[in-house]
FIFI-761346 format. One record per atom (N, C-alpha, C): residue number from 1; residue in three letters; y, x, z. Coordinates in steps of 0.001 Angstrom, whole numbers. Last residue first. Layout:
NODE:NUM:Ala:Y:X:Z;
...
This chain:
NODE:180:Asp:133891:-148119:54209;
NODE:180:Asp:134350:-149166:55123;
NODE:180:Asp:134952:-150289:54349;
NODE:179:Ala:130865:-146877:52629;
NODE:179:Ala:132321:-147092:52651;
NODE:179:Ala:132676:-148196:53616;
NODE:178:Ala:128170:-146488:52331;
NODE:178:Ala:128788:-146059:53573;
NODE:178:Ala:130292:-146281:53626;
NODE:177:Asn:126072:-149131:51181;
NODE:177:Asn:126905:-147976:50936;
NODE:177:Asn:127701:-147692:52201;
NODE:176:Gly:122550:-149757:51845;
NODE:176:Gly:123954:-150117:51703;
NODE:176:Gly:124765:-148914:51338;
NODE:175:Ser:119932:-149141:52490;
NODE:175:Ser:120171:-150180:51499;
NODE:175:Ser:121629:-150548:51331;
NODE:174:Asp:117491:-147542:53912;
NODE:174:Asp:118757:-147145:53300;
NODE:174:Asp:119074:-148132:52191;
NODE:173:Ala:116009:-149000:56828;
NODE:173:Ala:116024:-148757:55385;
NODE:173:Ala:117423:-148420:54893;
NODE:172:Val:115536:-147286:59841;
NODE:172:Val:116215:-148393:59172;
NODE:172:Val:116328:-148054:57688;
NODE:171:Glu:114523:-145075:61132;
NODE:171:Glu:113579:-145920:60412;
NODE:171:Glu:114228:-147080:59688;
NODE:170:Asp:114967:-142298:62408;
NODE:170:Asp:115829:-143051:61491;
NODE:170:Asp:114935:-143914:60599;
NODE:169:Ser:113263:-140719:63862;
NODE:169:Ser:113729:-141963:64468;
NODE:169:Ser:114630:-142792:63572;
NODE:168:Gly:111869:-138356:63435;
NODE:168:Gly:111747:-139421:62436;
NODE:168:Gly:112263:-140742:62941;
NODE:167:Thr:112129:-136179:65016;
NODE:167:Thr:111326:-137286:65523;
NODE:167:Thr:111124:-138396:64513;
NODE:166:Asp:113676:-134314:63588;
NODE:166:Asp:112411:-133893:64179;
NODE:166:Asp:111516:-135071:64544;
NODE:165:Ala:115887:-135796:62876;
NODE:165:Ala:115074:-135208:61807;
NODE:165:Ala:113712:-134806:62340;
NODE:164:Asp:116884:-136385:65408;
NODE:164:Asp:116403:-137462:64540;
NODE:164:Asp:115496:-136915:63454;
NODE:163:Glu:117770:-133894:66287;
NODE:163:Glu:116606:-134487:66943;
NODE:163:Glu:116033:-135617:66109;
NODE:162:Ala:119992:-133644:64639;
NODE:162:Ala:118886:-132694:64485;
NODE:162:Ala:117622:-133244:65127;
NODE:161:Glu:121652:-135645:65628;
NODE:161:Glu:121108:-135778:64270;
NODE:161:Glu:119940:-134840:64051;
NODE:160:Ser:120649:-136347:69045;
NODE:160:Ser:121536:-135746:68050;
NODE:160:Ser:120892:-135901:66684;
NODE:159:Asn:120093:-139492:70672;
NODE:159:Asn:119583:-138257:70077;
NODE:159:Asn:120633:-137679:69160;
NODE:158:Gly:122340:-140556:73287;
NODE:158:Gly:121611:-140784:72042;
NODE:158:Gly:121069:-139457:71535;
NODE:157:Gly:123944:-140061:75474;
NODE:157:Gly:122508:-140199:75683;
NODE:157:Gly:121720:-140569:74453;
NODE:156:Val:126528:-139486:75125;
NODE:156:Val:126218:-140879:75482;
NODE:156:Val:124715:-141117:75619;
NODE:155:Glu:126467:-136790:74419;
NODE:155:Glu:127202:-137203:75624;
NODE:155:Glu:126843:-138613:76064;
NODE:154:Arg:125149:-136814:71965;
NODE:154:Arg:124458:-136250:73134;
NODE:154:Arg:125130:-136701:74429;
NODE:153:Arg:127227:-137957:70468;
NODE:153:Arg:125935:-138649:70576;
NODE:153:Arg:125135:-138127:71759;
NODE:152:Leu:129191:-136007:70601;
NODE:152:Leu:129425:-137322:71210;
NODE:152:Leu:128114:-138063:71422;
NODE:151:Thr:127836:-134010:69123;
NODE:151:Thr:128234:-133784:70513;
NODE:151:Thr:128457:-135109:71227;
NODE:150:Ser:127573:-135215:66609;
NODE:150:Ser:126371:-134801:67357;
NODE:150:Ser:126684:-134603:68832;
NODE:149:Leu:130346:-135611:65904;
NODE:149:Leu:129410:-136728:66057;
NODE:149:Leu:128185:-136350:66885;
NODE:148:Asp:133134:-134254:67464;
NODE:148:Asp:131944:-133950:66668;
NODE:148:Asp:130892:-135023:66952;
NODE:147:Phe:135381:-134462:68974;
NODE:147:Phe:134979:-135636:68211;
NODE:147:Phe:133843:-135348:67235;
NODE:146:Glu:136141:-132099:70081;
NODE:146:Glu:135671:-133137:71006;
NODE:146:Glu:135069:-134335:70268;
NODE:145:Ala:137303:-130693:68005;
NODE:145:Ala:135895:-130407:68321;
NODE:145:Ala:135305:-131447:69273;
NODE:144:Leu:139998:-131427:68164;
NODE:144:Leu:139148:-132042:67144;
NODE:144:Leu:137660:-131825:67427;
NODE:143:Arg:141586:-129998:69890;
NODE:143:Arg:140896:-131185:70422;
NODE:143:Arg:139905:-131783:69435;
NODE:142:Asp:142856:-128032:68418;
NODE:142:Asp:141824:-127623:69362;
NODE:142:Asp:141033:-128807:69910;
NODE:141:Pro:144920:-129279:67025;
NODE:141:Pro:143658:-128999:66328;
NODE:141:Pro:142524:-128579:67263;
NODE:140:Gln:147296:-130912:67476;
NODE:140:Gln:146344:-130601:68540;
NODE:140:Gln:144981:-130240:67939;
NODE:139:Gly:148810:-131752:65361;
NODE:139:Gly:149414:-130771:66252;
NODE:139:Gly:148518:-130371:67406;
NODE:138:Tyr:147329:-134890:65337;
NODE:138:Tyr:148198:-133961:64611;
NODE:138:Tyr:148908:-133045:65600;
NODE:137:Leu:145498:-136741:66137;
NODE:137:Leu:145596:-135503:66917;
NODE:137:Leu:146459:-134452:66221;
NODE:136:Gln:145576:-138721:64245;
NODE:136:Gln:146011:-139044:65599;
NODE:136:Gln:146234:-137798:66442;
NODE:135:Glu:144496:-137348:62063;
NODE:135:Glu:145872:-137856:61993;
NODE:135:Glu:146411:-138145:63390;
NODE:134:Gln:141920:-136918:63028;
NODE:134:Gln:142782:-135777:62711;
NODE:134:Gln:144246:-136196:62655;
NODE:133:Val:141020:-139573:63136;
NODE:133:Val:141187:-138820:64375;
NODE:133:Val:142096:-137610:64148;
NODE:132:Tyr:140906:-140103:60372;
NODE:132:Tyr:141775:-140898:61237;
NODE:132:Tyr:142065:-140140:62538;
NODE:131:Pro:138949:-138240:59571;
NODE:131:Pro:140316:-138148:59040;
NODE:131:Pro:141323:-138947:59873;
NODE:130:Leu:136736:-139256:61204;
NODE:130:Leu:137362:-137956:61466;
NODE:130:Leu:138740:-137799:60817;
NODE:129:Val:136212:-141845:59984;
NODE:129:Val:136651:-141701:61371;
NODE:129:Val:137350:-140367:61608;
NODE:128:Asn:135637:-141336:57201;
NODE:128:Asn:136551:-142381:57655;
NODE:128:Asn:137110:-142099:59045;
NODE:127:His:133916:-139199:56690;
NODE:127:His:134898:-139574:55667;
NODE:127:His:135901:-140648:56094;
NODE:126:Glu:132296:-138761:58987;
NODE:126:Glu:132928:-137641:58283;
NODE:126:Glu:134091:-138076:57393;
NODE:125:Trp:131445:-141359:59675;
NODE:125:Trp:132150:-140529:60655;
NODE:125:Trp:132947:-139432:59942;
NODE:124:Ile:130141:-142125:57348;
NODE:124:Ile:131294:-142900:57824;
NODE:124:Ile:132124:-142047:58780;
NODE:123:Leu:128070:-140219:57346;
NODE:123:Leu:129042:-140278:56246;
NODE:123:Leu:130312:-141015:56657;
NODE:122:Gly:126732:-140856:59750;
NODE:122:Gly:127276:-139517:59524;
NODE:122:Gly:128332:-139501:58440;
NODE:121:Val:125965:-143493:59207;
NODE:121:Val:126886:-143224:60314;
NODE:121:Val:127530:-141854:60138;
NODE:120:His:124158:-143052:57111;
NODE:120:His:125401:-143795:56868;
NODE:120:His:126422:-143507:57961;
NODE:119:Glu:122145:-141685:58544;
NODE:119:Glu:122842:-141023:57436;
NODE:119:Glu:124172:-141718:57137;
NODE:118:Asn:121278:-143671:60271;
NODE:118:Asn:121891:-142463:60826;
NODE:118:Asn:122684:-141728:59745;
NODE:117:Thr:122232:-146822:58730;
NODE:117:Thr:121279:-145769:59076;
NODE:117:Thr:122030:-144609:59709;
NODE:116:Leu:122613:-150252:58113;
NODE:116:Leu:123184:-149053:58726;
NODE:116:Leu:122078:-148081:59127;
NODE:115:Gly:122151:-152647:56766;
NODE:115:Gly:121328:-151487:56436;
NODE:115:Gly:121858:-150186:57018;
NODE:114:Pro:125502:-153855:56749;
NODE:114:Pro:124070:-154118:56589;
NODE:114:Pro:123325:-152838:56216;
NODE:113:Lys:127871:-152744:59094;
NODE:113:Lys:127383:-152654:57713;
NODE:113:Lys:125901:-152998:57669;
NODE:112:Ile:130000:-151950:61045;
NODE:112:Ile:129361:-153260:60893;
NODE:112:Ile:128974:-153397:59425;
NODE:111:Phe:131439:-149625:61205;
NODE:111:Phe:129994:-149551:61398;
NODE:111:Phe:129282:-150890:61283;
NODE:110:Tyr:134138:-150148:60898;
NODE:110:Tyr:133531:-149068:60109;
NODE:110:Tyr:132006:-149165:60097;
NODE:109:Ser:134784:-152064:62841;
NODE:109:Ser:134477:-152493:61473;
NODE:109:Ser:133870:-151404:60602;
NODE:108:Pro:135530:-151362:65447;
NODE:108:Pro:134113:-151503:65130;
NODE:108:Pro:133795:-151691:63651;
NODE:107:Gly:138136:-148803:65668;
NODE:107:Gly:137620:-150167:65713;
NODE:107:Gly:136174:-150230:65244;
NODE:106:Ile:139403:-146355:67684;
NODE:106:Ile:138542:-146571:66521;
NODE:106:Ile:137952:-147969:66666;
NODE:105:Ala:142799:-146262:68794;
NODE:105:Ala:141376:-146499:69029;
NODE:105:Ala:140657:-146733:67706;
NODE:104:Ala:145602:-145763:69756;
NODE:104:Ala:144839:-144963:68797;
NODE:104:Ala:143346:-145105:69058;
NODE:103:Glu:146929:-146991:71797;
NODE:103:Glu:146854:-147712:70523;
NODE:103:Glu:145932:-147015:69521;
NODE:102:Ser:147140:-145255:73884;
NODE:102:Ser:146123:-146306:74005;
NODE:102:Ser:145976:-147120:72726;
NODE:101:Asp:147684:-142091:74041;
NODE:101:Asp:148007:-143152:73089;
NODE:101:Asp:146909:-144208:73125;
NODE:100:Gly:146890:-140051:75766;
NODE:100:Gly:148113:-140772:76065;
NODE:100:Gly:148465:-141895:75104;
NODE:99:Gly:144475:-138858:75558;
NODE:99:Gly:145601:-138126:74990;
NODE:99:Gly:146917:-138861:75164;
NODE:98:Ala:142745:-140758:76364;
NODE:98:Ala:143075:-139722:77346;
NODE:98:Ala:144237:-138871:76859;
NODE:97:Ser:142261:-142151:74047;
NODE:97:Ser:143225:-142731:74989;
NODE:97:Ser:143611:-141741:76079;
NODE:96:Leu:140340:-140424:72883;
NODE:96:Leu:141621:-140673:72218;
NODE:96:Leu:142655:-141214:73199;
NODE:95:Lys:138256:-140611:74756;
NODE:95:Lys:138895:-139315:74506;
NODE:95:Lys:140252:-139493:73823;
NODE:94:Glu:137602:-143309:74484;
NODE:94:Glu:138018:-142782:75788;
NODE:94:Glu:138776:-141474:75608;
NODE:93:Asn:136799:-143292:71803;
NODE:93:Asn:138007:-144023:72186;
NODE:93:Asn:138510:-143602:73564;
NODE:92:Ala:134423:-141836:72033;
NODE:92:Ala:135526:-141289:71230;
NODE:92:Ala:136843:-141984:71591;
NODE:91:Arg:132965:-143707:73566;
NODE:91:Arg:133280:-142382:74112;
NODE:91:Arg:134444:-141737:73346;
NODE:90:Asp:132759:-145855:71746;
NODE:90:Asp:133410:-146039:73048;
NODE:90:Asp:133843:-144699:73640;
NODE:89:Val:131325:-144566:69695;
NODE:89:Val:132670:-145087:69427;
NODE:89:Val:133427:-145291:70741;
NODE:88:Val:128942:-144004:71100;
NODE:88:Val:129733:-142919:70512;
NODE:88:Val:131163:-143381:70262;
NODE:87:Gly:128053:-146591:71727;
NODE:87:Gly:128363:-145641:72794;
NODE:87:Gly:129227:-144498:72296;
NODE:86:Ala:127586:-147561:69159;
NODE:86:Ala:128597:-148212:69998;
NODE:86:Ala:129004:-147292:71139;
NODE:85:Val:125468:-145894:68398;
NODE:85:Val:126737:-145818:67671;
NODE:85:Val:127859:-146439:68509;
NODE:84:Trp:123240:-146631:69832;
NODE:84:Trp:123949:-145415:70249;
NODE:84:Trp:125318:-145302:69577;
NODE:83:Glu:122030:-148678:68460;
NODE:83:Glu:122976:-149035:69510;
NODE:83:Glu:123777:-147838:70006;
NODE:82:Met:120090:-148496:66555;
NODE:82:Met:121372:-147862:66237;
NODE:82:Met:122438:-148136:67314;
NODE:81:Gly:117903:-149960:67207;
NODE:81:Gly:117766:-148512:67256;
NODE:81:Gly:119070:-147774:66989;
NODE:80:Pro:118647:-152615:64998;
NODE:80:Pro:117910:-152127:66171;
NODE:80:Pro:117698:-150617:66085;
NODE:79:Ala:120949:-154010:63704;
NODE:79:Ala:120528:-152625:63446;
NODE:79:Ala:119820:-152060:64673;
NODE:78:Asn:121522:-156641:64486;
NODE:78:Asn:121395:-156315:63069;
NODE:78:Asn:120901:-154908:62743;
NODE:77:Arg:121703:-157026:67270;
NODE:77:Arg:121128:-158069:66425;
NODE:77:Arg:120765:-157590:65027;
NODE:76:Asp:122840:-154625:68221;
NODE:76:Asp:121639:-155185:68866;
NODE:76:Asp:120934:-156181:67951;
NODE:75:Leu:125138:-154481:66589;
NODE:75:Leu:124047:-153515:66414;
NODE:75:Leu:122752:-154022:67033;
NODE:74:Trp:126635:-156585:67672;
NODE:74:Trp:126237:-156621:66272;
NODE:74:Trp:125060:-155680:66031;
NODE:73:Arg:127009:-155672:70311;
NODE:73:Arg:126298:-156935:70071;
NODE:73:Arg:125797:-157007:68632;
NODE:72:Arg:128458:-153317:69775;
NODE:72:Arg:127158:-153249:70463;
NODE:72:Arg:126349:-154527:70221;
NODE:71:Leu:130780:-154403:68596;
NODE:71:Leu:129907:-153501:67840;
NODE:71:Leu:128524:-153434:68478;
NODE:70:Leu:131832:-155963:70755;
NODE:70:Leu:131450:-156567:69476;
NODE:70:Leu:130480:-155681:68698;
NODE:69:Gly:132844:-154810:73042;
NODE:69:Gly:131411:-155096:73002;
NODE:69:Gly:130921:-155666:71685;
NODE:68:Gln:135999:-156112:72436;
NODE:68:Gln:135191:-155287:73341;
NODE:68:Gln:133726:-155730:73302;
NODE:67:Val:137138:-158175:71009;
NODE:67:Val:136593:-157042:70272;
NODE:67:Val:135675:-156185:71152;
NODE:66:Pro:138421:-160233:72316;
NODE:66:Pro:137036:-160459:71911;
NODE:66:Pro:136392:-159276:71179;
NODE:65:Trp:138623:-158186:75198;
NODE:65:Trp:137997:-159328:74550;
NODE:65:Trp:138906:-159794:73420;
NODE:64:Glu:139352:-154652:74695;
NODE:64:Glu:139620:-155965:75281;
NODE:64:Glu:138886:-157057:74511;
NODE:63:Gly:139163:-152253:73355;
NODE:63:Gly:138746:-152284:74750;
NODE:63:Gly:138961:-153611:75446;
NODE:62:Pro:140229:-152688:70781;
NODE:62:Pro:138786:-152457:70946;
NODE:62:Pro:138302:-152531:72389;
NODE:61:His:142521:-155407:70643;
NODE:61:His:142273:-154012:70987;
NODE:61:His:140773:-153821:71227;
NODE:60:Phe:144709:-157425:68904;
NODE:60:Phe:143314:-157228:69269;
NODE:60:Phe:143129:-155746:69532;
NODE:59:Glu:147517:-159585:68970;
NODE:59:Glu:146953:-158244:69089;
NODE:59:Glu:145484:-158304:69501;
NODE:58:Val:149027:-161550:66696;
NODE:58:Val:148060:-161624:67788;
NODE:58:Val:147400:-160250:67844;
NODE:57:Phe:152046:-162712:65375;
NODE:57:Phe:151166:-161590:65634;
NODE:57:Phe:150287:-161882:66836;
NODE:56:His:153291:-164543:62623;
NODE:56:His:152956:-164529:64042;
NODE:56:His:151986:-163375:64241;
NODE:55:Phe:155608:-163307:60147;
NODE:55:Phe:154284:-163700:60619;
NODE:55:Phe:154249:-163780:62136;
NODE:54:Arg:158083:-162345:59431;
NODE:54:Arg:157534:-163462:58675;
NODE:54:Arg:156195:-163990:59194;
NODE:53:Arg:158878:-160130:60825;
NODE:53:Arg:159814:-161259:60759;
NODE:53:Arg:159158:-162503:60189;
NODE:52:Arg:156784:-158372:60359;
NODE:52:Arg:156931:-158963:61690;
NODE:52:Arg:157894:-160150:61698;
NODE:51:Leu:157251:-157463:57755;
NODE:51:Leu:156154:-158395:58032;
NODE:51:Leu:156338:-159099:59375;
NODE:50:Ala:159415:-155738:58087;
NODE:50:Ala:159525:-156874:57173;
NODE:50:Ala:158441:-157907:57454;
NODE:49:Leu:158282:-153882:59880;
NODE:49:Leu:159461:-154666:60267;
NODE:49:Leu:159613:-155902:59384;
NODE:48:Asp:156189:-152807:58300;
NODE:48:Asp:155899:-153511:59537;
NODE:48:Asp:157073:-154389:59958;
NODE:47:Val:157504:-151353:56412;
NODE:47:Val:156799:-152564:55986;
NODE:47:Val:156530:-153433:57204;
NODE:46:Leu:158378:-149318:58140;
NODE:46:Leu:159340:-150153:57422;
NODE:46:Leu:158715:-151442:56920;
NODE:45:Ala:155904:-148224:59189;
NODE:45:Ala:156938:-148787:60060;
NODE:45:Ala:157910:-149697:59327;
NODE:44:Ile:153667:-147003:58217;
NODE:44:Ile:153973:-148339:57710;
NODE:44:Ile:155118:-149002:58463;
NODE:43:Ser:153073:-144651:59460;
NODE:43:Ser:153675:-144560:58131;
NODE:43:Ser:154060:-145925:57569;
NODE:42:Arg:151696:-144937:61826;
NODE:42:Arg:153157:-144911:61898;
NODE:42:Arg:153821:-144925:60525;
NODE:41:Asp:149080:-146523:62800;
NODE:41:Asp:149513:-145936:61538;
NODE:41:Asp:151034:-146021:61464;
NODE:40:Ala:148623:-147969:65040;
NODE:40:Ala:148635:-146519:65212;
NODE:40:Ala:149090:-145817:63936;
NODE:39:Thr:148377:-150585:64323;
NODE:39:Thr:149698:-150154:64763;
NODE:39:Thr:149770:-148651:65005;
NODE:38:Asn:146819:-151730:61630;
NODE:38:Asn:146584:-150806:62717;
NODE:38:Asn:147931:-150243:63124;
NODE:37:Met:146539:-155109:60709;
NODE:37:Met:147210:-153827:60583;
NODE:37:Met:146912:-153004:61822;
NODE:36:Thr:145567:-157897:58745;
NODE:36:Thr:145351:-157001:59876;
NODE:36:Thr:146153:-155736:59640;
NODE:35:Gly:146296:-161325:57959;
NODE:35:Gly:146289:-159895:57682;
NODE:35:Gly:146002:-159113:58936;
NODE:34:Ile:146024:-164290:56403;
NODE:34:Ile:145626:-163607:57629;
NODE:34:Ile:145524:-162132:57288;
NODE:33:Ile:147570:-167008:55148;
NODE:33:Ile:147449:-165569:54964;
NODE:33:Ile:147162:-164962:56325;
NODE:32:Tyr:146740:-170005:53639;
NODE:32:Tyr:146925:-169309:54901;
NODE:32:Tyr:146700:-167825:54648;
NODE:31:Leu:147536:-172714:51734;
NODE:31:Leu:147368:-171261:51686;
NODE:31:Leu:147700:-170675:53049;
NODE:30:Asn:148131:-175402:51537;
NODE:30:Asn:146824:-175041:52092;
NODE:30:Asn:146535:-173536:52008;
NODE:29:Asp:150589:-175636:50278;
NODE:29:Asp:150501:-175926:51714;
NODE:29:Asp:149196:-175446:52330;
NODE:28:Pro:151303:-172961:47968;
NODE:28:Pro:150675:-174243:48314;
NODE:28:Pro:150552:-174405:49830;
NODE:27:Leu:154468:-171597:47269;
NODE:27:Leu:153170:-171399:47908;
NODE:27:Leu:152572:-172762:48253;
NODE:26:Ser:155957:-171565:43992;
NODE:26:Ser:155955:-171915:45418;
NODE:26:Ser:154557:-171660:45966;
NODE:25:Phe:158059:-171136:41177;
NODE:25:Phe:156900:-170688:41946;
NODE:25:Phe:157059:-171142:43387;
NODE:24:Thr:158995:-171804:37879;
NODE:24:Thr:159211:-172073:39291;
NODE:24:Thr:157919:-171758:40032;
NODE:23:Thr:159867:-169722:35176;
NODE:23:Thr:158814:-170411:35909;
NODE:23:Thr:159209:-170593:37368;
NODE:22:Asn:161353:-168249:33525;
NODE:22:Asn:161915:-169541:33915;
NODE:22:Asn:160924:-170366:34717;
NODE:21:Ser:161311:-164802:34619;
NODE:21:Ser:160858:-165921:33791;
NODE:21:Ser:161561:-167192:34254;
NODE:20:Tyr:161930:-162818:36425;
NODE:20:Tyr:161835:-162457:35010;
NODE:20:Tyr:161256:-163569:34138;
NODE:19:Gln:162054:-164062:38994;
NODE:19:Gln:163167:-163275:38492;
NODE:19:Gln:163109:-163036:36981;
NODE:18:Leu:161089:-167464:39411;
NODE:18:Leu:160730:-166055:39320;
NODE:18:Leu:161820:-165291:38589;
NODE:17:Gln:162669:-169768:41480;
NODE:17:Gln:162465:-169343:40105;
NODE:17:Gln:162149:-167852:40117;
NODE:16:Met:160990:-171425:44209;
NODE:16:Met:162001:-170532:43656;
NODE:16:Met:161661:-170157:42221;
NODE:15:Pro:160695:-173965:46734;
NODE:15:Pro:160252:-173326:45483;
NODE:15:Pro:161374:-172432:44951;
NODE:14:Glu:160475:-173915:50138;
NODE:14:Glu:161459:-173850:49061;
NODE:14:Glu:160863:-173196:47814;
NODE:13:Asp:158760:-173752:52251;
NODE:13:Asp:158973:-175078:51672;
NODE:13:Asp:159943:-175077:50496;
NODE:12:Arg:158815:-171082:53144;
NODE:12:Arg:157630:-171618:52504;
NODE:12:Arg:157865:-172934:51766;
NODE:11:Tyr:160374:-168677:53667;
NODE:11:Tyr:160911:-169997:53336;
NODE:11:Tyr:159870:-170759:52522;
NODE:10:Glu:158669:-166499:54138;
NODE:10:Glu:159633:-166888:55156;
NODE:10:Glu:160162:-168312:54935;
NODE:9:Leu:157165:-166389:51885;
NODE:9:Leu:156478:-166344:53176;
NODE:9:Leu:157402:-166809:54290;
NODE:8:Leu:159085:-166288:49911;
NODE:8:Leu:158326:-167522:50096;
NODE:8:Leu:157520:-167534:51393;
NODE:7:Phe:159972:-163629:50202;
NODE:7:Phe:160897:-164747:50391;
NODE:7:Phe:160123:-166025:50708;
NODE:6:Tyr:157590:-162275:49523;
NODE:6:Tyr:158192:-162116:50851;
NODE:6:Tyr:159135:-163277:51162;
NODE:5:Leu:157399:-163125:46840;
NODE:5:Leu:156379:-163528:47803;
NODE:5:Leu:156901:-163379:49228;
NODE:4:Glu:159592:-161847:45741;
NODE:4:Glu:159538:-163304:45743;
NODE:4:Glu:158515:-163813:46757;
NODE:3:Gly:158716:-159212:46094;
NODE:3:Gly:159950:-159677:46729;
NODE:3:Gly:159988:-161197:46821;
NODE:2:Phe:156469:-159163:44462;
NODE:2:Phe:156291:-159006:45900;
NODE:2:Phe:157539:-159460:46659;
NODE:1:Met:157422:-159394:41888;
NODE:1:Met:156718:-160531:42444;
NODE:1:Met:156586:-160414:43959;
């Protein structure tokens, strides 16, 4: 079915017969497909070529409008007291781009979660962001320490996680899950 779908994405006005049935299939005129892809993920290169032939591309980068500042604005409105997260992500992105790959940036979507807490940020960082950073820094294990959440948080002027435990500054209710 995926092969037929690829064909129909390119030749939208032509109905076609499905390979394993006598059913004719076509895409409705009111179907719009909007997809996202991270160009830093090199493992999708072959799929990328097939998709690029069939879609228009609009690039969005965390350091440029309209994404630039999005996380900070969202945190200001939806997670008061958690604005430090935007500073940490910005700082981590500075460190990633200093390695020479401006495409290897952490986007805001990991942290745009209702009920975001310090605990959620720690889980997201450990299970989503750090594995991504490890992939980007393949062959440079000595640089991974630069992306420690507590260290980055201190660098941007936010409290470290240990300080949060002492001050009780994590007052946002725990009401969501930490998956992206």
